[in-house]
C-alpha positions as CSV (number, residue, x, y, z in Angstrom):
1,M,119.9,109.8,80.1
2,S,117.7,112.9,81.0
3,E,117.1,115.8,83.8
4,L,114.9,113.4,85.6
5,V,116.6,110.1,85.3
6,S,120.7,109.6,85.0
7,L,122.5,106.8,84.5
8,I,126.0,105.8,85.7
9,R,128.4,103.0,86.2
10,Q,130.3,101.2,88.7
11,G,132.1,98.7,87.0
12,D,129.8,96.7,85.4
13,I,127.0,97.6,87.7
14,A,124.6,100.4,86.5
15,I,123.1,103.0,88.9
16,I,119.7,104.4,87.6
17,T,119.0,107.5,89.7
18,I,115.9,109.1,89.6
19,N,115.7,112.8,90.2
20,N,112.1,114.3,90.4
21,P,112.0,116.1,93.6
22,P,110.7,116.4,96.2
23,V,109.3,113.1,96.4
24,N,110.4,111.5,93.0
25,A,106.6,111.0,91.3
26,L,106.1,109.3,88.3
27,S,105.5,112.3,86.4
28,P,105.6,112.6,82.8
29,G,109.4,112.3,81.6
30,V,110.3,109.8,84.9
31,P,109.0,106.8,83.3
32,E,110.2,107.4,79.9
33,G,113.4,108.2,81.3
34,I,113.4,105.1,83.6
35,A,112.6,103.0,80.2
36,A,115.6,104.2,78.5
37,S,117.9,103.6,81.3
38,V,116.7,99.7,81.6
39,E,117.1,99.7,77.5
40,S,120.6,101.1,77.7
41,V,121.5,98.2,80.4
42,N,119.8,95.8,78.3
43,D,122.3,96.5,74.9
44,D,125.3,97.0,76.9
45,A,127.4,93.7,77.0
46,S,129.4,95.1,79.6
47,I,126.7,95.9,82.1
48,K,125.8,92.8,84.2
49,A,123.1,94.4,86.9
50,A,121.5,97.5,87.6
51,V,120.1,99.3,90.5
52,L,117.2,101.4,90.7
53,I,117.1,104.4,93.6
54,G,115.9,107.6,94.2
55,G,117.6,110.6,94.9
56,G,117.1,112.6,97.5
57,R,114.6,111.6,100.6
58,T,112.8,108.9,98.9
59,F,112.5,106.2,96.5
60,I,109.2,106.9,94.5
61,A,106.5,108.3,96.3
62,G,104.0,107.3,94.0
63,A,102.1,108.4,90.7
64,D,102.0,112.3,90.0
65,I,97.9,112.8,90.9
66,K,97.9,115.5,88.8
67,T,97.7,113.2,85.8
68,F,94.5,111.6,86.7
69,E,92.5,114.2,85.5
70,S,94.1,113.2,82.2
71,M,93.8,109.9,82.4
72,R,89.6,110.5,82.4
73,S,89.3,111.5,79.2
74,P,88.1,109.0,76.8
75,E,91.2,108.9,74.3
76,N,93.7,108.3,77.5
77,R,91.1,105.1,78.9
78,R,92.6,102.5,76.7
79,G,96.0,103.4,77.7
80,A,98.9,101.7,79.1
81,G,99.8,103.7,81.8
82,L,102.9,102.1,83.5
83,L,102.4,98.5,82.3
84,P,104.9,98.9,79.3
85,L,107.6,100.2,81.6
86,L,107.1,97.8,84.1
87,L,107.2,95.0,81.8
88,A,110.3,96.3,80.3
89,I,112.0,96.8,83.6
90,E,111.1,93.0,84.1
91,N,111.7,91.4,80.9
92,C,115.5,93.5,81.5
93,S,118.1,90.5,80.9
94,K,120.3,91.8,83.6
95,P,119.1,91.4,87.0
96,V,117.6,94.9,88.0
97,V,117.8,95.5,91.8
98,A,115.7,97.9,93.5
99,A,116.7,100.2,96.3
100,I,114.6,101.8,98.6
101,H,114.8,104.2,100.9
102,G,112.0,106.9,102.6
103,T,108.7,105.5,100.8
104,A,108.2,103.3,98.0
105,F,104.3,104.1,97.6
106,G,101.7,103.3,94.7
107,G,103.1,103.8,91.6
108,G,106.7,103.3,93.5
109,L,106.1,99.9,94.8
110,E,104.6,98.5,91.5
111,V,107.9,99.8,90.2
112,A,109.9,98.2,92.7
113,M,108.0,94.9,92.3
114,S,108.8,95.0,88.4
115,C,112.0,95.0,89.5
116,H,113.9,91.2,89.8
117,Y,115.1,92.1,93.5
118,R,114.6,94.6,96.2
119,I,116.7,95.7,99.0
120,A,115.5,98.6,101.8
121,V,117.1,100.3,104.5
122,P,115.3,99.5,107.9
123,S,113.5,102.9,108.2
124,A,111.4,102.6,104.5
125,Q,107.9,102.5,104.3
126,L,106.0,100.1,101.8
127,G,102.5,100.5,100.6
128,Q,99.8,100.6,97.9
129,P,97.6,103.4,99.3
130,E,95.3,104.1,96.4
131,V,92.3,103.1,97.9
132,K,92.9,106.9,100.2
133,L,92.0,108.2,96.6
134,G,88.8,105.9,95.6
135,I,91.4,104.3,93.1
136,I,93.2,101.0,92.7
137,P,96.6,100.0,91.8
138,G,96.5,100.5,88.1
139,A,99.9,98.7,87.1
140,A,99.5,95.3,88.1
141,G,100.4,96.2,92.0
142,T,97.2,93.8,92.7
143,Q,98.8,91.0,90.2
144,R,102.2,91.1,91.7
145,L,101.9,91.9,95.3
146,P,100.2,88.7,96.1
147,R,103.1,86.8,94.1
148,L,105.6,87.9,96.5
149,A,103.7,88.4,99.9
150,G,100.8,86.0,100.0
151,V,96.7,86.6,99.3
152,Q,96.1,87.7,103.1
153,K,98.7,90.2,103.0
154,A,98.2,91.4,99.4
155,V,94.4,91.7,100.0
156,E,95.5,93.6,103.2
157,M,97.5,96.3,101.6
158,C,95.2,97.0,98.4
159,A,92.3,97.2,100.2
160,A,93.1,99.0,103.2
161,G,96.0,101.3,101.8
162,N,97.9,101.0,105.0
163,P,101.8,101.0,104.8
164,V,104.2,98.3,106.3
165,N,107.8,98.9,107.3
166,A,110.8,97.4,106.2
167,A,110.8,94.4,108.5
168,D,107.4,93.5,107.6
169,A,107.8,93.7,104.3
170,L,111.1,91.6,104.5
171,R,109.3,89.0,106.6
172,S,106.3,88.7,103.9
173,G,108.6,88.4,101.1
174,I,108.3,92.2,99.7
175,V,111.6,93.0,99.7
176,D,114.7,90.5,99.7
177,R,117.2,92.2,102.1
178,L,117.4,95.2,104.6
179,T,120.8,97.0,104.8
180,E,122.4,99.4,107.3
181,G,124.5,102.1,106.1
182,D,124.8,103.5,102.8
183,L,121.9,102.4,100.4
184,V,124.2,102.5,97.3
185,E,126.9,100.6,98.9
186,G,124.6,98.0,100.0
187,A,122.9,98.0,96.8
188,T,125.4,97.5,94.8
189,A,127.4,94.9,96.7
190,F,123.6,92.9,96.5
191,A,123.9,93.0,92.9
192,R,127.5,92.0,92.7
193,E,126.0,88.8,94.5
194,L,123.6,88.0,92.4
195,I,126.7,88.5,89.6
196,E,128.9,86.1,91.3
197,K,126.4,83.4,92.3
198,G,125.1,83.9,88.2
199,E,121.9,84.5,89.4
200,A,119.0,84.9,86.5
201,P,116.4,87.6,86.6
202,R,113.5,86.7,89.0
203,R,110.6,87.8,87.3
204,T,107.7,88.7,90.0
205,R,104.8,87.6,87.3
206,D,106.5,84.0,87.0
207,L,106.1,83.7,90.8
208,K,102.9,81.3,92.0
209,T,104.0,79.6,95.0
210,K,102.2,82.4,97.0
211,L,99.1,82.3,95.2
212,G,97.3,79.7,97.8
213,D,94.4,77.5,96.3
214,E,90.6,78.4,95.6
215,S,89.4,77.0,99.0
216,A,91.6,78.8,101.1
217,N,91.5,82.1,99.6
218,A,88.1,81.6,99.8
219,A,87.8,82.7,103.0
220,I,90.3,85.4,102.9
221,F,88.7,87.2,100.5
222,A,85.2,86.9,102.1
223,I,86.7,88.4,105.4
224,A,88.2,91.2,103.7
225,R,84.9,91.8,101.8
226,E,82.9,92.3,105.2
227,T,86.1,94.1,106.7
228,A,85.8,96.4,103.9
229,K,82.2,97.1,104.0
230,K,82.7,97.7,108.0
231,S,85.7,100.1,107.6
232,A,85.1,101.5,104.4
233,R,81.3,101.8,104.6
234,G,80.1,103.1,101.3
235,Q,82.8,103.0,99.4
236,L,83.8,101.4,96.3
237,A,87.8,101.1,95.5
238,P,88.4,98.7,98.6
239,L,85.9,96.2,97.1
240,A,87.5,96.7,94.0
241,A,91.1,96.0,95.3
242,I,89.9,92.8,96.6
243,D,88.3,91.9,93.0
244,A,91.4,92.6,91.8
245,V,93.7,90.3,94.1
246,E,90.9,87.6,93.6
247,A,91.7,87.7,89.5
248,A,95.4,87.3,90.4
249,T,95.0,83.9,92.1
250,K,92.2,82.8,89.6
251,L,93.7,84.1,86.3
252,S,97.0,84.4,83.9
253,F,98.9,87.4,84.8
254,E,97.7,89.0,81.2
255,E,94.0,88.1,81.7
256,G,94.8,89.6,85.9
257,C,96.4,92.9,84.3
258,K,93.4,93.3,82.2
259,R,90.9,92.6,85.0
260,E,92.9,95.1,87.2
261,T,92.6,98.1,84.4
262,E,89.1,97.3,84.3
263,L,88.5,97.7,87.8
264,F,91.2,100.8,88.0
265,Q,89.2,102.6,85.2
266,Q,85.8,102.2,86.8
267,C,87.0,103.5,90.2
268,L,89.0,106.4,88.7
269,Q,85.8,107.6,87.0
270,S,83.9,107.3,89.9
271,D,82.7,110.6,91.6
272,Q,84.1,109.1,94.5
273,S,87.4,109.1,93.4
274,K,87.4,112.8,92.0
275,G,85.8,113.4,95.5
276,L,88.6,112.2,97.4
277,I,91.3,113.4,95.1
278,H,89.4,116.7,95.9
279,V,89.8,116.4,99.1
280,F,93.4,115.5,98.8
281,F,94.4,118.5,96.7
282,G,92.1,120.5,99.3
283,E,94.4,119.9,102.1
284,R,97.0,121.9,100.5
285,A,94.5,124.4,98.9
286,V,93.5,125.5,102.2
287,S,97.4,126.6,103.6
288,K,97.3,129.4,100.7
289,I,95.9,132.4,102.4
290,P,95.9,136.1,100.4
291,G,98.3,138.7,102.4
292,V,100.1,135.9,104.0
293,S,103.0,134.9,101.9
294,K,106.2,132.6,102.6
295,D,108.3,135.9,103.9
296,T,105.8,136.3,106.5
297,R,107.0,136.4,109.8
298,V,106.2,133.1,111.9
299,S,106.5,132.8,115.5
300,D,108.1,130.0,117.1
301,I,106.1,128.8,119.5
302,K,108.2,127.1,122.3
303,R,105.6,127.2,125.6
304,A,102.0,127.3,125.9
305,A,99.2,128.2,128.2
306,V,95.7,126.8,128.2
307,V,92.8,128.4,130.6
308,G,90.3,125.6,131.2
309,A,90.6,122.1,131.6
310,G,87.2,121.0,131.1
311,T,86.6,118.3,128.0
312,M,88.0,120.7,125.3
313,G,90.7,122.8,127.4
314,G,92.4,118.9,128.7
315,G,92.1,117.9,124.7
316,I,94.0,121.2,123.8
317,A,96.6,121.0,126.3
318,M,97.4,117.2,125.2
319,N,97.7,118.9,121.5
320,Y,100.4,120.8,122.9
321,A,101.9,117.9,124.9
322,N,102.0,115.7,122.0
323,A,104.0,118.0,119.8
324,G,106.6,118.3,122.6
325,I,105.1,121.6,123.5
326,P,105.5,122.6,127.5
327,V,102.0,123.8,128.3
328,I,100.6,125.2,131.8
329,L,97.1,123.9,132.4
330,K,95.0,126.7,134.6
331,E,91.9,125.8,136.4
332,A,89.6,128.2,138.7
333,S,89.4,125.4,141.4
334,Q,91.8,122.1,142.8
335,E,88.6,120.0,142.1
336,F,88.2,121.3,138.2
337,L,91.8,121.0,138.1
338,D,92.2,117.6,139.0
339,R,89.3,116.5,137.0
340,G,90.8,117.5,133.9
341,L,93.9,116.2,134.9
342,A,92.3,112.9,135.4
343,T,90.6,112.7,132.4
344,I,93.7,113.6,130.4
345,K,95.7,110.6,132.0
346,K,92.9,108.1,131.2
347,N,93.0,109.1,127.7
348,Y,97.2,108.7,127.4
349,D,96.3,105.4,129.5
350,T,93.4,104.2,126.8
351,S,95.8,105.0,124.2
352,V,98.8,102.8,125.9
353,K,96.5,100.0,126.1
354,R,95.3,100.5,122.2
355,G,98.8,100.3,121.6
356,R,98.9,103.8,119.9
357,F,101.6,105.3,122.5
358,T,104.2,103.6,124.7
359,Q,103.7,104.0,128.8
360,E,107.6,105.8,128.3
361,Y,105.7,108.2,125.4
362,A,102.5,108.5,127.4
363,D,104.5,109.4,130.8
364,Q,107.0,112.0,128.8
365,R,104.1,113.6,127.7
366,L,101.8,113.8,130.8
367,A,105.2,115.6,132.2
368,L,104.9,118.2,130.0
369,I,101.4,119.4,131.2
370,T,101.7,121.7,134.3
371,P,98.4,122.3,136.4
372,S,97.9,125.5,137.9
373,L,95.4,127.8,139.5
374,T,96.9,131.0,138.9
375,F,98.6,132.8,135.9
376,D,101.9,132.2,137.0
377,G,104.2,131.2,133.9
378,F,101.8,132.8,131.7
379,E,104.9,135.8,131.2
380,D,106.8,132.9,129.4
381,C,104.6,131.6,127.4
382,D,104.2,132.1,123.3
383,I,100.6,131.6,123.4
384,A,97.7,131.2,125.6
385,V,94.4,129.5,124.3
386,E,90.9,130.2,126.1
387,A,89.1,127.1,126.4
388,V,86.2,128.3,129.1
389,F,82.3,127.9,128.7
390,E,80.8,129.2,125.5
391,G,80.0,132.8,127.2
392,M,81.0,136.0,126.2
393,E,81.5,137.7,129.5
394,L,83.3,135.1,130.9
395,K,85.6,135.0,127.7
396,K,85.9,138.6,128.0
397,Q,87.0,138.5,131.5
398,V,89.9,136.1,130.5
399,F,90.8,137.7,127.8
400,A,91.5,141.1,130.0
401,E,93.4,138.9,132.2
402,L,95.7,137.7,129.5
403,D,96.2,141.0,128.2
404,K,97.8,141.5,131.3
405,V,100.3,138.6,132.1
406,C,101.4,137.9,128.9
407,K,104.1,139.2,127.3
408,P,103.9,141.5,124.3
409,G,104.3,139.2,121.4
410,A,102.2,136.4,122.7
411,V,99.5,134.8,120.8
412,L,95.7,135.2,122.4
413,A,93.7,132.3,121.0
414,S,90.3,131.9,121.9
415,N,88.5,128.1,121.4
416,T,84.8,129.5,121.3
417,S,82.8,128.0,118.4
418,T,80.6,130.9,117.7
419,L,81.1,133.9,119.7
420,D,82.4,137.2,118.2
421,I,86.2,137.8,118.3
422,D,86.3,141.3,117.9
423,E,84.4,141.8,120.7
424,I,86.6,139.3,122.7
425,A,89.4,141.6,121.4
426,S,88.0,144.2,122.3
427,V,89.4,144.2,125.8
428,T,92.9,143.6,125.1
429,S,95.4,146.1,124.1
430,R,96.6,144.5,121.5
431,P,93.8,142.9,119.2
432,Q,96.3,142.1,116.9
433,Q,97.4,139.4,118.5
434,V,94.0,137.8,119.1
435,I,92.6,134.9,117.1
436,G,90.2,132.0,117.2
437,H,91.4,128.7,117.2
438,H,88.2,126.9,117.5
439,F,89.4,123.0,118.2
440,F,86.6,119.9,117.1
441,S,85.9,117.9,120.1
442,P,87.8,115.4,121.0
443,A,90.4,118.1,120.8
444,N,93.3,115.6,120.7
445,V,91.8,113.4,117.8
446,M,89.5,115.8,115.4
447,R,92.1,117.2,113.2
448,L,90.5,120.2,111.9
449,L,91.6,123.5,113.1
450,E,89.2,126.6,112.5
451,I,91.2,129.5,112.7
452,V,89.1,132.4,113.3
453,R,91.0,135.8,111.9
454,G,89.5,139.3,113.6
455,K,89.1,142.8,112.0
456,A,92.7,143.3,113.4
457,T,94.5,140.1,113.3
458,S,97.8,140.3,112.0
459,A,99.2,138.4,109.4
460,E,102.2,137.1,111.5
461,V,99.4,135.9,113.9
462,I,97.6,134.2,111.1
463,A,100.7,132.5,109.5
464,T,101.8,131.4,113.2
465,S,98.3,129.9,113.6
466,M,98.7,128.0,110.2
467,A,102.1,127.2,111.0
468,L,101.3,126.0,114.8
469,A,98.6,123.8,113.0
470,K,101.0,121.5,110.9
471,K,103.0,121.3,114.2
472,L,100.4,119.6,116.2
473,K,99.3,117.7,113.3
474,K,96.0,119.8,112.5
475,I,94.2,121.0,109.1
476,G,94.4,125.0,109.8
477,V,91.5,126.5,107.6
478,L,91.2,130.4,107.9
479,V,87.6,131.4,108.5
480,G,86.4,134.9,108.9
481,N,84.4,136.0,111.9
482,C,80.8,135.8,111.8
483,R,78.4,134.1,114.3
484,G,79.2,130.5,114.7
485,F,82.4,131.1,111.9
486,V,82.2,128.7,108.8
487,G,81.5,125.1,110.2
488,N,79.0,126.0,113.0
489,R,76.8,128.4,110.9
490,M,76.4,126.1,108.3
491,F,75.8,123.4,111.0
492,A,72.6,125.7,112.5
493,P,70.6,125.0,109.2
494,Y,71.9,121.1,109.1
495,Q,70.7,121.0,112.3
496,R,67.3,122.8,111.9
497,E,66.6,120.8,109.1
498,A,66.8,117.4,110.7
499,Q,64.8,119.0,113.8
500,F,61.7,120.4,111.6
501,L,61.9,117.0,110.1
502,V,60.9,115.0,112.8
503,E,58.4,117.6,113.8
504,E,57.2,117.3,110.5
505,G,56.6,113.2,110.8
506,A,60.1,111.6,110.5
507,R,60.9,109.7,113.3
508,I,64.5,110.5,115.3
509,E,66.2,107.0,113.9
510,Q,64.7,107.6,110.9
511,V,66.4,110.6,109.8
512,D,69.9,109.4,111.5
513,A,69.7,106.5,109.7
514,A,69.1,108.3,106.3
515,L,72.3,110.4,106.7
516,Y,74.3,107.5,108.2
517,D,73.5,105.5,104.9
518,W,74.4,108.0,102.7
519,G,77.8,108.3,104.4
520,M,78.0,110.8,107.5
521,A,79.5,109.3,110.2
522,M,76.9,109.7,112.6
523,G,73.2,111.1,112.0
524,P,72.5,114.9,113.2
525,L,70.6,113.9,116.6
526,A,72.9,111.8,117.5
527,V,76.0,114.2,117.1
528,A,73.7,116.3,119.2
529,D,73.7,114.2,121.8
530,L,77.1,113.3,121.7
531,A,78.2,117.0,122.0
532,G,75.8,117.4,124.5
533,L,72.5,119.8,123.8
534,D,73.4,121.9,126.4
535,V,76.0,123.8,124.7
536,S,73.7,124.6,121.6
537,W,71.2,125.5,124.4
538,R,73.5,127.6,125.9
539,I,74.5,129.4,122.4
540,R,71.2,129.8,121.4
541,K,70.0,131.6,124.8
542,E,73.4,134.0,124.0
543,F,71.7,134.9,120.6
544,K,68.0,134.7,121.5
545,H,67.7,138.2,121.1
546,L,68.4,138.5,117.6
547,E,65.7,136.2,116.5
548,D,62.8,137.1,114.2
549,P,59.9,136.0,115.6
550,S,58.2,135.5,112.1
551,L,60.4,132.5,111.3
552,R,60.1,129.1,112.3
553,Y,62.5,127.8,115.0
554,P,63.2,124.3,116.1
555,M,61.8,123.5,120.0
556,V,62.2,120.6,121.1
557,A,65.7,120.5,121.8
558,D,65.0,123.5,124.1
559,R,62.7,121.2,125.6
560,L,64.9,118.7,125.9
561,C,67.6,120.7,128.1
562,E,64.7,122.2,130.4
563,M,64.1,118.4,131.2
564,G,67.8,118.1,132.0
565,R,68.1,115.7,128.8
566,Y,71.4,116.8,127.9
567,G,72.5,114.0,126.0
568,Q,75.1,111.6,126.2
569,K,76.4,113.3,129.1
570,T,73.3,112.7,131.5
571,G,72.0,109.4,130.0
572,A,69.5,111.1,127.6
573,G,68.8,113.4,125.0
574,W,67.2,112.5,121.6
575,Y,67.8,109.0,122.9
576,R,68.6,107.1,125.9
577,Y,71.6,106.1,126.8
578,E,70.9,103.0,129.7
579,D,74.6,101.4,128.1
580,R,76.9,103.0,126.3
581,G,78.5,100.1,124.9
582,K,74.7,99.5,123.5
583,G,74.4,103.0,121.7
584,P,71.2,105.3,121.7
585,I,67.9,104.2,122.4
586,P,64.6,105.3,121.0
587,D,62.8,107.1,123.7
588,P,58.7,106.8,123.2
589,E,58.9,109.8,125.6
590,V,60.7,112.0,123.2
591,Q,58.5,110.6,120.2
592,H,55.5,111.6,122.6
593,L,56.6,115.1,123.1
594,I,57.7,115.8,119.7
595,E,54.2,114.7,118.7
596,Q,52.9,117.0,121.4
597,F,54.9,119.9,120.4
598,A,53.8,119.4,116.5
599,A,49.7,119.7,117.7
600,E,50.3,122.9,119.7
601,A,52.4,124.7,116.4
602,G,49.5,123.4,114.2
603,I,52.1,121.4,112.4
604,K,50.8,118.7,110.0
605,R,52.8,115.6,110.2
606,R,53.5,112.9,107.2
607,E,55.2,109.9,105.8
608,I,58.8,111.6,104.9
609,K,61.0,109.3,102.5
610,A,64.9,109.1,103.0
611,D,65.7,110.8,100.2
612,E,63.6,113.9,100.8
613,I,65.4,113.6,104.5
614,V,68.8,113.4,102.8
615,E,68.1,116.5,100.3
616,R,66.3,118.7,103.1
617,I,69.7,118.3,105.2
618,I,72.4,118.0,102.8
619,Y,70.9,121.2,100.8
620,A,70.8,123.6,103.6
621,L,74.4,122.9,104.4
622,V,75.5,123.8,100.4
623,N,72.8,126.7,100.4
624,E,74.5,128.4,103.6
625,G,77.7,127.5,102.4
626,A,76.9,129.3,99.1
627,R,76.1,132.4,101.1
628,I,79.6,132.2,103.3
629,I,81.5,131.9,100.1
630,E,79.9,135.3,98.7
631,E,80.3,136.8,101.9
632,G,83.9,136.3,102.0
633,F,83.8,134.7,105.5
634,A,85.6,131.3,103.5
635,L,88.1,132.2,101.4
636,R,87.1,129.1,98.8
637,A,84.4,126.2,98.8
638,V,87.3,124.0,99.3
639,D,87.5,125.5,102.4
640,I,84.4,124.4,103.5
641,D,84.7,120.9,102.0
642,I,87.9,120.1,104.1
643,I,86.0,122.1,107.2
644,Y,83.1,119.2,107.0
645,V,85.6,116.6,106.5
646,Y,87.9,116.9,109.0
647,G,85.4,118.3,111.6
648,Y,81.8,117.2,111.0
649,G,82.4,113.2,109.7
650,F,81.0,114.5,106.2
651,P,82.5,111.6,104.1
652,A,85.3,112.2,102.3
653,Y,84.1,110.1,99.2
654,R,81.8,112.7,98.4
655,G,84.3,115.4,98.9
656,G,82.7,117.7,101.1
657,P,79.4,119.4,100.5
658,M,80.3,122.2,97.8
659,F,81.9,119.6,96.0
660,Y,79.3,117.1,96.6
661,A,76.6,119.8,95.1
662,D,78.9,120.1,92.3
663,T,78.6,116.3,91.7
664,V,74.9,116.5,91.7
665,G,74.5,119.5,89.3
666,L,74.2,123.3,90.9
667,K,71.1,123.5,88.8
668,K,69.3,120.5,90.4
669,V,70.5,121.4,93.8
670,Y,68.9,125.0,93.5
671,D,65.8,124.1,91.6
672,R,65.4,121.8,94.3
673,I,66.1,125.0,97.1
674,C,63.4,126.7,94.9
675,D,61.0,123.9,95.9
676,F,62.0,124.0,99.4
677,E,61.5,127.6,99.6
678,R,57.8,127.2,97.9
679,E,56.7,124.6,100.6
680,H,58.5,125.6,103.6
681,G,59.3,129.5,103.4
682,V,62.0,132.3,103.5
683,L,64.4,130.1,105.6
684,W,64.8,128.3,102.1
685,S,65.6,131.6,100.2
686,P,68.1,130.4,97.5
687,A,71.5,132.3,98.3
688,P,72.5,134.3,95.5
689,L,76.0,132.7,94.5
690,L,74.0,129.5,93.9
691,K,71.7,131.0,92.3
692,Q,74.4,132.7,89.9
693,L,76.2,129.3,89.3
694,A,73.5,127.4,88.7
695,E,72.1,129.9,85.8
696,E,75.2,130.1,84.2
697,G,76.4,126.0,84.5
698,R,79.0,126.8,86.2
699,T,80.4,124.6,89.5
700,F,81.7,126.1,92.9
701,A,84.9,124.5,91.7
702,E,85.1,126.5,88.7
703,Y,84.4,129.6,90.8
704,D,87.5,128.8,92.9
705,R,89.4,128.5,90.1
706,G,88.2,131.9,88.9
707,R,89.4,133.6,92.0
708,G,92.7,132.1,91.8
709,G,91.9,129.4,94.5
710,G,90.7,125.5,94.6
711,N,92.7,122.2,93.4
C-alpha cells in the first residue's frame, strides 16, 4: 500500500505490516497507510480476515512524539488525531487481528484495542505510558481499555503509565491468546479459526460487562486519586487519566471520547507536558558531543576496579556488577573492606526482599565483586575508578599509584564531586586517559553520571565513558572541569540561599516545605542532612583560601559540623533524627543557634513567604546555570536540566531549572534577580547570558537550537 505500510495476502487472509523502523511509531503516513489497507480489506470480497503486525522488532511503540508540538497549535487542537483510523479499523466488516510482539505502547496499544482480536508473543509488553509525558491517552485508550481489562486495571495502567507483560494482559483480557514460535503463523492460524467459526468482528467499544457499577467504581477511583496525589505529587496527568477512565463508566463511548479529548488537550497544553517532553528528548540530546562521532573508537570495558569501599565506592562496584562486569573492590584495611562488603550485601538483601532481584541474581552479582587490600589484578582492568575521600592530596596519591599498576589503555576515572580533574591527572603519565566519573548517591540507584573532561582527556575516553554510562544504565552528561563541575557548582548557590533565608528569618522546616511543595524531591536542608554536612564542610575547607572576605557566606552549617552534627549519619544536623522511620524533627537548639548568629552578624530577621523562598533558591540555580553555559562548562542548557532532574530531585514535570526559567519568562526571571541584587548585593549579579537573552526576548531552548544543540 505504501513504503510505510504493506499488504500481502495469504489465501483469504490479508497481512498488513507496518514498516517504520526502528519502533514503528505512528508518524505521518503510517495511520494513512493502515487506513488504506483496512479499506482494501473491506472492499475485497475474497478477503475474509486481516492480521495487523509490526515489521522488525516491535508492534507499534507509540505515537511520534515530535508531532506533539504541532498538535498544540490552535488550528490542530480540534483535530481528530488517530480516532478516525481506529474507528475505521473497528468498523471493518472482516475480523482484524492485532499480532503483538515487542511493545504496544500508547497509540500502539490504542490501535491494537481497536482491532477485533489480539494475539501476542509471551515476551510482548503492553501499556499506556502517556502520563510519563504529562498527557493521557488521546485516541480512546481510556475508553477501550476498561472495556477489555476492567476499571481497576485500566486505572492502574493509565494513571501510573507502567506496562504489563503478555501473561498479565492475557489474564486481564487485553489480549485473547499467546502464541509461541512464528507470530505471523500464529496470528494467521488464529484468524483462520475465526473464519471457520463464523466469528463476526467483536468491537471493543460495544463491550460493557467489565465497566462495573457506580458504587464499586467509586471506591476504585477514590483510592486511585489518593495514590496518584502521593506517588505523582503535583502532577496533572495522572488525575486527568483517572477522570477519563471514570468517564468511560458513566458516558456513552462517543461522549467518553469527547471527554478524553478535552482532558488530553488540557494536559498537552500544560507546562508540565512540555517539561516532561523536554526531558524525554533531553536524555537523547545529551549524548550528542561535538568532536565525538559514531566513528570515534570506544574501548570495551570488560573488567573494572574501584578504589575505596565506602558508601560511594561500594555503590559504584554494584553498578559494574549489575551490568555483568567483574570488579575488584580495594580498601586500605580489612575493617573498612569488611564494612563496605557488608553494606553491599545488605543492599542486595533489601532488593531481594522488595522483589527487585531474585536471590540467584543477587548471588551472581555479589560473586562478580572481588575484595582486595592490594592493587593485584588492576593490570588486567579496562577501567579503574577512584572513590576515596574528597581531598586532593589523597586522590593524587591514588592516581599516582594507578598510573603505575594499570595497563596503558586503561581509563582512569575519579569520582570526585568538585576537585580539579587536571590537577589529579597531573600526577600521571597519561592525562589523556584521565576523566571524572561523578556518581550520585546512592550510586547504585541514582541514574545520573556526570562525566568530567579534563583539558587533555581524549575523545576516545569520552566516547568510552558515554557508552559505559549506558551499559551501567546511567544517563551520562559531559561537563567541563571547573570547581563543582555543573551540578555541585549550581548546588552551592542553591544551598547558599537556603541558608541565608534561615538566617534572615525563615524557619528551617519552612524553607524545606516551600521547595518540597513546589515539587523538589526533598527540601535543600533535608538534602544536606541526607548527604552529610561534613562532605560540604570538607570541601569548603579545601577552598577556604579562595574566599573573598568582602562577601557574605553562610556560617551556621560549619558551626553544626563543629558540634559534630553531620546530619542523618550522626542523628543530628539541621534536624534531629531520633527515629529514622519518623523522619526529621525540628530542633530548637539549631533555631537558637541561627538566631544567635544572625544577631551577632547584624542580620535583621523578618517574616519570609513561600514565594520568595522558591524564587530565591530556584533563581539562584538559573543564574549560575546561565554562567556555566556561557563559560562553556555545560554544552547546552538542556544538559543542565538533565543533570538536575536525574541528580538533584528537580521535578521532571518542570523540565529542569533552565527550562523552568523559559516557562516563567527570562525577562521576569532577570528582573527578579536584579531586585535581589539591589537587596542582597553582588552575589546576585545577573549572568551576562541571562541578561542578553532576557533583553532579546529569547529562551535558553532557542539559544541551544541556535548553537546546533538542544531538543
